[in-house]
C-alpha positions, 0 to 999 in steps of 0.5 A: 492093867497090862501093856502088850507085846508080840508073841509066837506067831504075832499074837498079842500077849498081855504083860502086867503093867504099872502106872508111871505118873509124870505130872499133877495139874488142875487144867489137862490138856486135851486128850488128843494132845496128851495121846500123841506125846511119846512116853516112855518106850514100851509103854501105852499112850500117855493119858489124863487120870482124874483125882478129884479136882486134880489131874494126872498125866500117866503112862502105863508102863511094863512092870518087868522093865519098871521094877526096882532092880530093873529100873535102877539098872537102866537109870545107871546107863547114861543112854537109858538115863537120858531116855527116860529123862527126856520122855519124862520132861516131854510129858510135863511140858505137854501138861504144862501147856494148858496151865500150871503144873507140878512135875513129879520126880522121874519114875514116880510109879504105883501098882495101878490107877487106884493107888495113884489117885489115893496118893495124890488125894492125900496130898491135895491141899498141898498140891493145889496150893503149890499149883497156886504158887506156881501159876503164871510163874517160870524158872530161870537159871543163872550160871557164874563161871570163872575165872581161870587160874591164869589171872592169879600170879604164876609161879615164877618162871622169872627170879632167881632159880634157888629153891628157897626163892621158888618156894616163896614164889609158889607161896605167893602164887597159891596166896594170889589165886585164893584171893582171886577165888575169894573175890570171885565167890564174893562177886558171884554171891552178890549177883545172887543177892541182887537177882533174889530181889526180883524173884519170887523165890530162888534156890542154889544148886550145887555147882557143876564140875568142869567135867559136866560144864565142858568149861575150863574154869570153875562154876561159882554159882548155879541158881535158880529163880522163880519169876513172875512172867510179868516181870521176866523182861525186868528180871533179864534186864538185871541179869544183863547189868549183873553181867556187865559188872561181873565181866569187870572180874573176869566172870561170865554170867549166863542166863537161860529161860523160861523153863517149868519150875522143877526146882520149886515144885516141892511141898517144902517150898509151899511150907517155906513160902507160908512160914515166910509170910506168916512171919512177915 
C-alpha cells in the first residue's frame, strides 16, 4: 500500500504506507460516515476493513512518519501527541456511532491489511466476548479532590517563640495534616466502594498530579466505572449523593461521561469477568 505526495512539478509520488488500526467492531458505520472522518495527518481516508465477522476502522499512513523511531519522536512532543490522540479518538468515536467498539491502543500499526486481519482473527473469540460485554454500556469517570493543607493546624504563628515550642507546634501540625489526609482517603475510598455497587466493573487509575489537574488540592481518587446505559440516571444520582456527603469533609466529587469505555476494552477484563462469574 502507499499514500501519495506531490513531487517536483506537481507529480504525485507514491509513498510506502502501513495500516493503522483504530478500533474493532461488529457493526461498522456506513462508508460515507467513515471516509469523511479526519484521521492522522498525511494519511489516506479512514476506511472499513473486514476481518471475518469483525470489522476494523483503519487508515493508510506513511511508513516513514510512523516508523518506530519517527513515531517515538513525534509522541514525545506534546503538540504532536495531542494531535495523534485527537485523530485516534475521532476514529474510535466514528466506530462507536454504530454499536459497541473495542478501541485499540493509539498507533496500533501493521505492515499491511493482511497482517492486521490475521492479528484480529487470532483474537476473534476474545474480541467478540469483549464487544458483548461492552454492548449498551458506557464509561463514567469520577474524581475526588481535596482537602487543602489549610484545614490542618497551622504551625503556629501564635504561642511562645522559643525553639522548643516551635518544634512542638510544627510536630502537631504535621500530625494533624496526616490525620486529615488519612480521613480524606478513607472517605474517597468509601465513595469508590459505594459507586462500585452500581457498576458492572470499576478500575482505579493513578491519581493525577496537581500540575496536570491545575488544582491546588490533591486528587485522592481517579476512578472509572462501566455502567449499564439503562442505569446511568441511578448512577449519577448516587454520585450526587456521595458528593454531598463528601462535602462535609471538604472534599469535591466530580463525574463526567458517558464515555467510550476505553478503560474496560482490554482482554484481561473479559478473563477477570469470566473468572468472577465462574466463582459465583
